[in-house]
C-alpha positions in Angstrom: 12.6 29.3 18.3 15.3 31.0 20.7 17.7 28.6 22.3 18.4 31.8 25.0 16.9 35.1 25.4 19.1 38.0 24.0 19.5 38.9 27.3 21.4 36.3 28.4 22.9 36.0 24.8 24.6 39.6 25.3 25.5 39.2 28.8 27.0 35.9 28.1 29.5 37.7 25.2 30.4 40.3 27.9 31.0 38.0 30.4 33.2 35.2 28.4 30.8 32.2 29.7 27.1 31.7 29.9 25.7 33.9 32.3 22.3 34.2 34.0 21.4 38.0 33.2 19.3 38.6 36.4 20.9 40.9 38.7 23.7 41.7 36.2 21.2 43.4 33.7 18.8 45.9 34.6 15.5 43.9 32.4 12.5 46.2 31.6 9.0 45.7 32.9 6.8 44.4 29.8 3.2 44.0 30.1 1.7 41.5 27.7 -1.0 43.0 25.5 -4.7 41.7 25.6 -4.6 40.6 21.8 -1.9 40.5 19.5 -2.0 42.3 16.1 -1.1 39.5 13.6 -0.6 40.7 9.6 -2.9 38.3 8.1 -2.6 39.9 4.4 -1.0 36.5 2.3 -3.8 34.1 4.3 -6.7 33.5 2.2 -9.3 32.5 4.9 -10.7 28.4 3.9 -14.2 28.1 1.8 -17.0 26.7 4.9 -17.4 23.1 3.0 -13.6 23.1 0.2 -16.5 21.8 -2.5 -15.9 24.6 -4.8 -12.4 25.3 -4.5 -10.3 24.6 -7.8 -6.8 23.6 -6.6 -4.5 24.7 -9.2 -1.2 22.7 -9.9 1.7 23.6 -12.4 2.7 20.7 -14.8 5.0 19.2 -12.4 2.8 18.5 -9.7 0.8 15.3 -10.2 -1.9 13.0 -8.1 -0.6 11.1 -5.2 -0.9 7.6 -6.3 -3.1 5.4 -3.9 -2.9 1.6 -3.4 -6.4 -0.5 -4.2 -8.0 -2.2 -0.8 -6.4 -5.7 -1.0 -8.1 -8.7 -2.7 -8.5 -12.0 -1.5 -6.6 -13.1 -3.7 -3.5 -11.2 -4.7 -1.0 -12.2 -7.9 1.3 -11.0 -10.3 4.6 -11.9 -11.4 8.4 -11.7 -9.8 9.1 -8.4 -11.3 13.0 -8.1 -9.9 14.9 -10.1 -7.7 17.5 -7.6 -5.7 20.3 -8.9 -3.6 20.9 -7.7 0.4 21.2 -4.3 1.4 19.2 -2.5 -1.4 19.2 0.9 -0.1 16.2 3.5 -0.6 18.5 5.4 -3.2 19.0 2.2 -5.6 15.0 2.2 -5.1 14.4 5.7 -6.4 17.2 7.8 -6.6 17.3 11.6 -5.0 20.3 13.1 -7.4 20.3 16.6 -8.8 18.8 15.0 -11.9 15.6 13.3 -10.4 14.9 16.4 -7.1 12.8 18.8 -9.3 10.2 16.0 -9.7 9.7 14.7 -6.3 6.2 16.1 -6.8 6.0 14.0 -10.0 5.7 10.4 -9.1 4.6 9.4 -12.4 8.3 10.2 -13.5 10.1 9.8 -10.9 8.5 6.0 -11.6 10.3 5.7 -14.6 13.8 5.5 -12.8 12.5 3.3 -10.0 15.4 0.9 -9.0 16.7 1.3 -12.4 20.3 1.0 -10.8 19.5 -2.6 -10.3 17.7 -2.9 -13.2 17.4 -0.5 -16.0 14.1 -2.2 -17.6 12.3 -2.8 -14.3 10.0 0.3 -14.8 8.8 -0.6 -18.1 8.7 -4.7 -16.8 5.9 -3.1 -14.0 4.3 -1.0 -16.1 3.7 -4.0 -18.9 2.4 -6.8 -16.7 0.3 -4.4 -14.5 2.5 -4.4 -11.5 3.5 -7.3 -9.2 6.0 -8.4 -6.8 9.7 -7.4 -5.8 11.6 -10.4 -4.5 14.8 -9.3 -2.3 17.5 -10.2 0.3 18.2 -8.6 3.9 18.1 -5.5 5.1 15.5 -4.5 2.0 15.3 -0.2 1.7 18.2 0.9 4.3 19.1 4.4 4.4 17.3 7.8 4.1 13.8 7.3 4.9 12.0 8.9 1.8 8.7 7.8 1.2 9.4 8.2 -2.8 10.9 4.6 -2.5 7.6 3.3 -1.3 5.3 5.8 -3.4 7.2 5.3 -7.0 6.7 1.4 -6.6 2.9 1.9 -5.8 2.6 3.9 -9.1 3.9 1.1 -10.6 1.4 -1.2 -9.3 3.7 -3.2 -6.8 1.6 -5.6 -4.5 4.0 -6.4 -2.3 7.6 -7.3 -1.5 9.2 -10.6 -0.1 12.6 -10.2 1.7 14.8 -11.5 4.0 14.3 -9.0 6.0 13.9 -5.1 6.2 14.9 -2.0 7.2 12.3 -0.2 9.7 11.5 3.0 8.4 11.0 1.2 4.9 9.2 -1.5 5.8 6.5 0.9 7.8 6.3 3.0 4.4 5.3 -0.2 2.3 3.0 -0.6 5.0 1.5 3.3 4.7 1.1 3.0 1.0 -0.8 -0.8 1.1 2.2 -2.4 0.1 3.0 -6.2 1.7 6.1 -6.3 3.3 6.3 -10.0 3.4 9.7 -11.9 5.0 10.7 -15.5 4.1 10.1 -18.0 6.7 12.8 -20.5 4.8 15.1 -17.9 3.8 16.4 -20.4 1.2 13.7 -19.8 -0.8 14.6 -16.3 -2.0 17.1 -18.7 -4.6 14.1 -20.3 -5.8 12.1 -17.5 -7.2 13.2 -16.0 -11.1 12.3 -13.1 -12.6 9.0 -14.0 -14.7 7.8 -16.8 -12.3 3.9 -16.2 -11.7 2.9 -16.4 -8.4 -0.3 -16.0 -6.0 -1.4 -15.7 -2.3 -5.0 -16.9 -1.8 -7.0 -15.5 1.2 -4.3 -12.7 1.8 -6.8 -10.7 4.5 -7.0 -13.8 6.5 -3.2 -14.5 6.0 -2.7 -11.0 7.5 -4.9 -11.8 10.4 -3.0 -14.5 11.3 0.6 -13.5 10.5 1.3 -15.8 7.7 0.8 -16.0 4.4 1.7 -18.8 1.2 2.6 -17.5 -1.7 2.0 -19.9 -4.7 4.7 -20.3 -7.3 2.6 -21.3 -10.2 5.1 -21.4 -12.6 7.6 -23.9 -11.2 4.6 -25.6 -9.3 6.1 -24.5 -5.7 4.7 -22.7 -2.4 6.6 -20.8 0.3 6.1 -19.4 4.0 5.5 -15.9 4.1 5.6 -14.2 7.9 4.3 -10.4 8.1 4.5 -8.8 11.5 2.3 -6.0 12.0 0.4 -4.5 14.5 -3.9 -4.5 13.6 -3.5 -1.2 12.7 -1.3 -1.8 10.0 -3.5 -4.7 8.8 -6.5 -2.5 8.5 -4.0 -0.2 6.6 -3.0 -3.0 4.2 -6.6 -4.1 4.1 -8.0 -0.7 3.1 -4.9 0.2 0.9 -2.8 2.3 2.8 -3.4 4.8 5.5 -4.9 7.4 3.6 -7.6 5.1 2.3 -8.1 3.7 5.8 -8.5 7.6 6.9 -11.0 8.2 4.2 -12.8 5.1 5.0 -13.4 6.1 8.4 -15.0 9.7 8.2 
């Protein structure tokens, strides 16, 4: 992409200021060709249907994790309780050790939220997923999608926070993770790691914009808000954007 033409660049260099080349230099009269000759030696034409094509992947390229469609009852343990201003670097590190594994979510998932709790990935796997409990501004910083993909792989069904960074909230929705907000922020202090949590009537709650989470361990319940568009509701019900697009083929 040109920021300016070569002619403008050349005459501006001579004049010392940005200069219109028209009237300053004689421009050649160029005729546009009737057809452009494109070298496509490195381009392989797609198969008619793509059904018989085998995609060969290296050992460091693993399948893209997908959430499952939303069930009527969503339940699991509180797997971690984190403080305010947790960044996407906390959720999914991006240092030199892990950058070579950007296409290997199973490997990356073993480092998910480990700056906050080194045992989180192991706990999530042992319990078949569950919930993340967070403070204010959860997911601030870089917009990297891996901060949602690793939790999906670990079976995270939802995050309950005081508030979210906007882009991370959207990434959670795109990947089928419920981004819920405490209606009473004081309820954040009532949930501990290991508490059994349950949300009944989840699809209806999404439509109403309010869910009720039962803390089975403590015999309590918490009202949770979820502010989403109709399309985002469809994504969450389908288990993420990819599942939604596949269902509409």
